N, C-alpha and C positions, 0 to 999 in steps of 0.2 A: 912564656914567649921570650925568644932570644933578643939580644940587643940589636942584632942585624935586622930582624923582622920589624922591630919597633922603629928602627931608623928608616927602613924602606916605606913603612906605612906613613910615617911622618912626611917623607919626601913626596909621596903620591898625593897625600892630602894637601901639602903645600903647593904642589904643581897645579892641581885642579882648582885650588883656592885662588891661585894667581890668575888662572884663566877666567874664573868667575869675577874676580876683581877687575880684570881688564875689560871684560864685557860690560860690567856695571859702569866703569869709567867712560867707556865709549858711548854707552847709552845716555849718560848724563851730558857728555859733550855734545852728542847729536841733538838731544832735547834742548840744551841751551842755545846751540847754533840755530835750531829751527825757531826758537822763541825770538832770538835776536833778528832773524830774517823777517819774521812776521812783524815785529816792531818797526823794522826799517821799511817794510812794505807799507804799513799803515802811515808812517811818517811821510813817506813820499806821496801817498794818496791824498793826505790831508794838507800838507804844507808845501808840496812842490812836485816835481816830476812832470809837470805839465808845461809843454813848450809855449812860448809866447804866442798869443793868438793875433794874427793879422788878417785884415779884411782886404782881399785882392780887389783892385779897382775894376769895376764893371762886372763883378761876380754876381751869380744868382744866389738868392737866399734859398736854401734847401729845407723844406718842411717835410720831415720824415718821422711822424709820430709813431712810437712803438707801444704796443699794449693798448690800454684803455685810456680814453680822455677823462680826466677827473678834475674836480675843483681842489682836492687836497690829496697829496700823495700819502698813502696809508703806511707804507713800509719800504725799506730798501729792497732792491731787486731780488735778494735771496743770498745764498751762500756764494761768495765771490770765487771766481776761478783764478788760480794763481798763475796759470799759463796764459798765453796770449789769447786773443779773441775779441769779438766785438761786444760792446756793452749794449744790452737790450733790456731796459727797464720795463716792468710790466705795466707801468702807468706813466702817462704824460700829462702834465698840468696844463689846463686850458689857458690860464692866465699867462703862463710863460710863452706859449705860442703866439697869443694875441699881442703881447708886448713886443716880441721879436719882430712880428710882421709890421706893427705900427711904427716901430723905430726905423725899420728898413725902408718903409714907404718914403720917409723924409731924408734918407741917407743917399747922397749922390754916388757913393761907392757901389751901391746895390742897383743892378740894372733890371733884374727880373725876379720872379718867384717860381720855384719848381716844387710841385706836390708829388712826393714819392710815398704812396699810401699802402704798399704791400704789407707792412707790418703793423698797421692799425687794426687792432683786434676788435674794437667796438667802442661805441659812444652813443649817448642819448641824442635825440634830435636837437635839443636846445644847445648842447655843447658844440655840435657840428655847426649849427647856425652861428654861434658866437665866433668860432674861428672863421667861418665863411664871410661874416660881416667885416672882419679884419682884412680878408682877401679883397673884398669889394673896395675898401678904403685904399688898399694898395693899388688896385687897378685904376682908381680915380686919379692917381698921380701919373697916369699914362705909362705905366710899366706893365709889360706882358706877364701873364701867368700861364704856366704849363703844368699838366698833370699826366702822369703815366703810371701804369701798373700792369703786371702780368695777368691779374684777375682783379675784378672789383666786386666787393661785397656791397650790400645795400648802403651801409654807412660810408664806406670808402667812396662809392660813386657820388653820393650826395655832396661830399666835400669836393670831389673832382669836378662836379658840374659848375663850380664857380670859376674854373679856369677858362682862358681864352681858347686853348687847344687841349683836347683830351685824347691821349694815345692809349691804345689797348693792344696787347700782344696778339698776333694772329691766331695763336693757339689758346688764347685766354677766354674768359667768360665774364658776363656781367649779371650777377645774381641779385635780382630784385624780387622780393617775395611779398611785400606788404607787411603790415603790423599785425600781431596777434597776441593774445593773452591766454596761455595754457598753463595748467599746473596739475599736480597730483592731489588726489583726495584720499583721506586716510580712514574714514569712518569704519568701513568694513574691516580694515586691518586692525584698527584699535579694538573693535569688537572681538576679533579673533584672539587678540592679545589680552583681552579682558581688562583694558585700560579705560577708566571712566574719566572722560574729559568734560569738566564742568564749565559751562560757558554762560556769561551774563552780558547782556547787550541792550542797547537802545537804538531804535531806528531800523529801517528795512535794508539799508545798503552797506552796513559795516561788515564787509566780507572777509576780514583778516582771519576769522576763526572758522570759516566755512569748510576748509579742508579737513577739519577735525570733527565736524558735525554732519557732513554730507558726503556723498559719493559723486556729486556733480555740481555744476554751477547753478545757483538759484536763479529764478526768473528775474528778480530784482537786480542781482549782480550782473546778469547777462545784459540787461537793458542799459545799466550804467556804463559798463565797460565798452559796450558796442558804441555808445555815443562818443566817448573821448578817444577811442581808438580810430574811429572814422575821421574825427577832427584832426588828429595828428597825421593820419595818412593824407588827408586833404592838404595839410601844411607841407608835407614832403613833396607831393606831386606838383603842387602849385609853384613851389620854389624851383624844382628841377625844370619844369616846362618853361617857366619864365626865364631862367638863366640860359636855357638852350634854345629859346625861341621856337618852341614846339607847340602843337595844338594842346588844349587843356586835357584831353583824354589820352595823350601819347604814352604816358608811363603805364596806365592801366591796360592799354591795348597791347603794349609790349609784353607785359606779364601774362595776361590772359590768353594771348595768341602766340606764345613763345614756341610751342611745337611746330605750328604752321610757319612761323617766321624762320625757324631753323631749317625746316624742310625746303623752303624756298631758296635758302642759301647753302644748299648742299650739306646740311647738317652742322654748319659752322655757327657756333654761338657768337663768336666775335663778329662775323660778317652780318649776322642778324642785328647786332647792336649798331653796326655801322650803317646798315640800310635803313634803320629807324632813327638815324641821326642822333643817337645817344652818345656816340664818340665821333671824333673828327678824322682819325687815321688809325689804321692797323700797322703796327711797327714793333719789331723786336726791341728788347732793351738796348742792344748794341746800336740799332739804327736810331733810336731816340737820343742816345748819348751823342752819337755822331752829329745829329741835327742841332743839339744844344751846343756842341762845341763850335759849330758854325755861327751860332747866334751870340753866345756869350764868351767863347774862347776856350782854350784847352787848359786844364789844371796844371799849375806849375809843378814839375817833378812827377807828373803822372799823365802820360799821353792817352791813357785809357778812360779818363774822366773829363767832365766839363768843369769849367772854373766856377767854384761855388764855395759857400761856407754854411756849415750846419747851423740850424736855428739856435740850438743851445749854446754852441761855441760863440756864435755872434752875440747872443744875449749876455754871456759872461763878459765878453770884451766890452760891450756897451756899458754894462754896469760898473766895470772897473774905471772907465774913463768919464763916467758921469756920476760922481759920488753925491750922496744926499747933502743938502744944505741944512745944517743943524738950526739955523736961524729962521727957516721958512715955516709957515703954518702947515700943520699936518692933519690929514684925514686918516683916521684909523681904519684898517681893514682886517676883519676877522672872518675866517672860513669855518663854518660848522657843518661837518659832513658825516653822515652815517646815522645809525639808530640812536635814539636818545635814551640814556640810562642814568640812574642815580649814582652820584659819586664821581670818582676819577675814571678817566678813560684815555686810551692811546689814540693816535690819529686813525681815522676811519670809523670812530664812534664819537658821539657827543656826550661826554660826561658832564653832568650839571656842575659839579665842583670845578672841573677842569675849565670849562667854558666861562664860568663866572669869574674865575681868577683872571682870565684874559680880558674880560669886560672891565673888571676893576682896574687892571693894568692900563687899559686905554684911558680911563679917567685920570689915573696917576700921571700919565704922560701928557696930560693937558691937550689932548687932540681937540680940534675945533668941531669935528663931527665924526660919527662912527658909522661905518657901513658893515653890516653883518650879512655875509653870503651864506644862505641856508640851502643845503642839499640833503634833505632828510625826509624819510617817510614817517617819522614820528617814533614813539616808544612810550616811555614812562610818563604818565600824567603828572606825577609828583615832581619829576625832574623838569618837565616842560614849564611848570608853574614857577619853579625856583629860578629858572633862566629868565622867564618873563619879568619877575620881580627885579632881577639885577639890571635888566634893560630899562625898566621904569626908573630905577635909581639913577641911571646914567642920564636920562632925560631930565630928571629933577635937578641934576647937577648942572643943567644948562647946555648939555651936549646933545645935538640932534642925532637921532638914530634912524638910519635908512636901511630897509631890508632889500636885499637883492636875492630873489628866488632863483635857484639853479634848475636842474632837471626836475627835482621833486621838492616840494615844501608843503607837505600835507599832514593832516592830523596834528601830532605834536609839533611838527615843523610849522604848521599854520598857527597853532597856539602861541608859539614864540613870537611870530611876526606881528601879533596884535599889540605888542608893546612899542611899536615904532611910530615915527612921525609920518613916514610914507613907505609904501610897499611897491616894489617893482617886480614884474615877472616877465619871462619871455613868452611869446605866443604859445610855445609848446611845453611850458612848465606844467607839471602835474601838481595840482593843489586842491585845497578844500579837504574832503574826507573828514568833516567835522563830526566826530562821533566818538563814543567811548565803549570799551568792552572790558570784561573781566574774564580771566581764564585760569583754571587750576586743575591739573590732572591728578588723579589718585589711582593707586595700584593695588588696592586691597584684594580685588578679585584675582588679579594676576598672581599675587603672592599666595593666596589661598589655594589656587590651582597647583602651585608648586609645593604645597604643604607647609607654608609659612604663615603663621597667625600672629596677630597683635592683640594684646590685652593689657589692661592696667586700670588705674583709678586716677581721677582728677578732682580738684576741689570745686570746679564749676563746669557748666555744660560746654564751655568753649575750650577747656583744657585739652590740649592735643588736637584741636579742631583742624589746624592747618598742616597736619602730617600727611605726607603722600602715601603712607602705608595704612591709613585709616579712612573709612568713609567720611565724606564731607557732611557734617551735621546740618540739619535744616536751618538752624539758627545762623550758622556761619554763612550759608548760601543766601539767606535773607539779608544779612548785613552787607555782603558783597554786592548784591543786586541794588540795594538802596544806595550804596556808594557809587555804583555805575550811574544811576539816575541822577544823583546829586552832582556828580562830576560833569555829566552831560549838560545839565542845566547851568552849571558854572561856566562851561565852555560857551554856551549860547550867550550868556550875559557878557562874557569877556569880548566875544566877537561883536555883539550888538553895540557895546560901548565904543569899541575901536572903530567900527564902521558906521557909526551914527544911525543905527537901525534899532529894531526891537527883537527880543528873543523869539517872538512868534514868527517874525519875518525871516530871521536867520534859520529857524527850524525847517522852513520850507526848502531851503537849499542845503541843509545839513544832513543829518541821519546817515553820515558816512559817504554821501555822494561825492564822486571825484569829478573835477573839472579841469579843463585846459586853462592856461593863462589867459587866452583870448576870451573864453567864456567867463572866467572869473572877473575880468574887467567889466564885462557887461552886467554881471551880477553884483558888482560893487565890492567884491572881496579883495581886489587889489586896486592900486591907484594909477599905475602906468605900465605900459609894455615896453620892455627894453632889456638890455643886458647889463653886465656888471659895470662896464664903462659908463653907461647912461646913469646908473645909480650913483656912481662916484661923482659925476658931473652935477647931479641933482643935489647931492650932499653939500657940494661946494656952494651951490646957489642958496640952499637953505641957510648955510652958515655964513653967507655973504663974503665968500673968499674969491678974489680974482687970481691970486697966485697961491699955489699949494703943492705939497708933495704927499703921496700916499705912503703911509707907514703900515706895513704888514705886522700884525701882532700875533705871534705864534707861540705855541707851547714849547718851552725849552726842552730840547732833546736831552736824554740821559747820555752819559759818556759812551755807553755801548751803542746806543742809537746813533750818536754822532759819528762814531767810527764806521758803523755799517752804512750810514748814508754817504759818507765820504768815499768809502770803497765802492759803493754802488754807482757813484758818479764817475769813477775812474777805471773800473775793471769790469770784466764780463760777469754776468749773473747766470749761474748754472741753471737755475730753475727757469728763468725767462728764456734763456737760449734753448733749453730742451723743448719747451712748448713751441718756440718759434720754429725750430728746425724739424721737430718731430710732429708734424701736423696731425697724424692719426691719434697720437697720444693726447695732444692738446685738445683736439676736437672731442675725444672721449671724455676727458676731464670736464670740459665745458658742458657736455651733454648731461653729466650727473648733477650739475649745479642746481637746475630747477627742482629736481627731486629732493635734494638735500636742504634747500633753502628754508622751507617751513620748519624743519627740525632744528636747523641752525638758529633760526629766529627765536625759538623757545629759550635758547640759552641766554638771550638778552632780556628775558622777563625778570626785571629786578625791582619793579615798583613795590614799595613797602606795603601798599594796600591791594596789590594784584590788579590795579586798574591801569588801562593802557589806551593811549590815543595813537593808534598805529594803523597804517594802511598796508594791506597785502599787495594789492595790484598797482601800488604807486611805484612801479619800476618802469621808467620811461623806456619804450622799445627803441 
C-alpha cells in the first residue's frame, strides 16, 4: 500500500470519526440540557411557579371534582404532560372538598357555591352524602348554591340535587338507573382451564369466593344483596325527593316511565327531566355562565367567565393563612383505605406494617385522641388482627380511638373497628360481612394437560403441600378448614366482646351477611350514624377537649412519589386527560374493570395462613 493511500485512508477515518464525535457530543449536550430542563420543571412545580392566590370579593366557590371521590388519594395523576393543558387528577379527596366548603361558608368574601359536575367520574353514596351535607351547611349561611352540567350521571345528579338551582343543557340527559350488583362467574372457565380452586368457608353468606365456585349467584347471596341494595336505593331516592320537594315515588316513576316521559316531550331527555321537576332550568353552558355573571360578577381578566375561585386553590390559600398552632391539643386522623394485606403497602392498600407505624406515630405525637377513617372491604385475617392489636395498645396508652367508617368497612375492615371506643358509620356505609374463608388454587391438571408433570420426595406428608403445581393433600385441606373455623370463632368472640354481646348472638347476624350503616346501628354493630366531621367532634368530646386541631398522620412519601405528587398538582396528567377527553376509551376501560376485579383481588391474597376476612360485594354503588 502506498503512502498516499494510507494517508487518504487515515484522513477519511479521521473525517468520519470527527463526525461521530460531534454527534456524540451533541447527544450528550442534548441529554444534559433535557435533564436540566426536567430538574428546573420539577423545581418550579415543587417550590414555586405558582402565582399568588387571591380570593376575589363576592366570588363564587367553584366545586368541580374530577375523577372519583376518595378518602385517600392512591397515586399521582399519571405521566405529566410537559406541554400546557389542564390538570385533571383521577381522584378528588372528599375531606378537601368538605373543608373548602365549610371554610367558605364562614368567609365573607365568598358569596355563593357553584357545582360543576361534568368531570366527576363516580363516587359511593356515602361520599356524595358527606359532600352534600357540607353544601347544606353552606346553604344554612343563607348563601345560594347553583349546579349545572351538560349531562348528569346518577352520582352527579345526587350531588346536584343539593343545589338551590339545577341547570341542565337542553341537549343533555339525566341518567338515573338505580343500584345493581352484577359480576362475572368463572367456574366453567376454570373447569375448561383445568384449574382446581380449593375453597374453605364458614356460613351461608360469604360470597367472595362464589365467582370461582359457581356460574351464578347463590340464593343466599341474592337474598343478602337484594336487602342492602334496596336500602341504599331507598336512601338515594329519599334524599333526592326530599331535597327537590318531590313526591316519594318521583325518582322511581322517572326511571320506570322514561320512554313515555321522553315521548311526551318530543323525545327530549332534558325536557323530560324538566317536566318531572328534577331540574329547574334548561340552559346551555354559555347561558348559565351569563346568568352567574349577573349574580356574582365577571371574572377579572376574563369576560367569558364568572367571578369564582376553584375549591383546591381556595383551600391552599386558606391553609397558608391559617397555619397550625403547635401549642394546641391535637386529634390525630389516619385514613386506612383499600384491601388489607400483611406487611408494607402504598396508598390505596392497607398494609398492616405501614398502618401500625402510623398508629404508633400518633402515640409518639401525644395526640389526645385518634380517629381512624376506614374505607376497606377487608383482606388478610392475620393483618387485620395485627392492626387491631396496635389500636388496643393505643387505647391502653390512654388515647381514645374513634372509628369513622367510610363507604365500606366490612369483614377485615369491621375486624379492625372492634378495637375502638366508639364506631361511627354513615347511613349508607356497607359494613358487617363477619365471616372467614380460605382460598387456594392449584394448576396440576392444567400442567398435565400441557405435558408438564411434577414429582419428587418429601420428609413429611405436608412437604410440598402448598405448591400450586401439585394437588392439595387432604391433610392440608383439613388444616386450612380448621383454621377457617377457628378464625371465624375468634372473629365472633372479638365482635361479641366489643359490642357487649355473645358469640351466639353475633353469629345470627354474621356468616358473611352485609348490612348498611343504618341497619348496623339497629343491630348494635355500630354506635352512631354520622360522617367524619361527626366522628372528630365525638373524639373531642371523649377526650374532653374544648379547643383542638386535627393533625393528619400520613405515610411519608418517597422522593419519587413526592416529585410525582407535586407534578400532579401543577401540570396536566396525560392518563387522566385521555380518559376525560376520550369518552369511548374511558368508558371501554371502565367496562373491563368488573370483569378484571376478581382476578386482580387474587393478587392481594397474602395472608400467611391463606385465611381471609374479605367481602366481594362490599363495593358501594
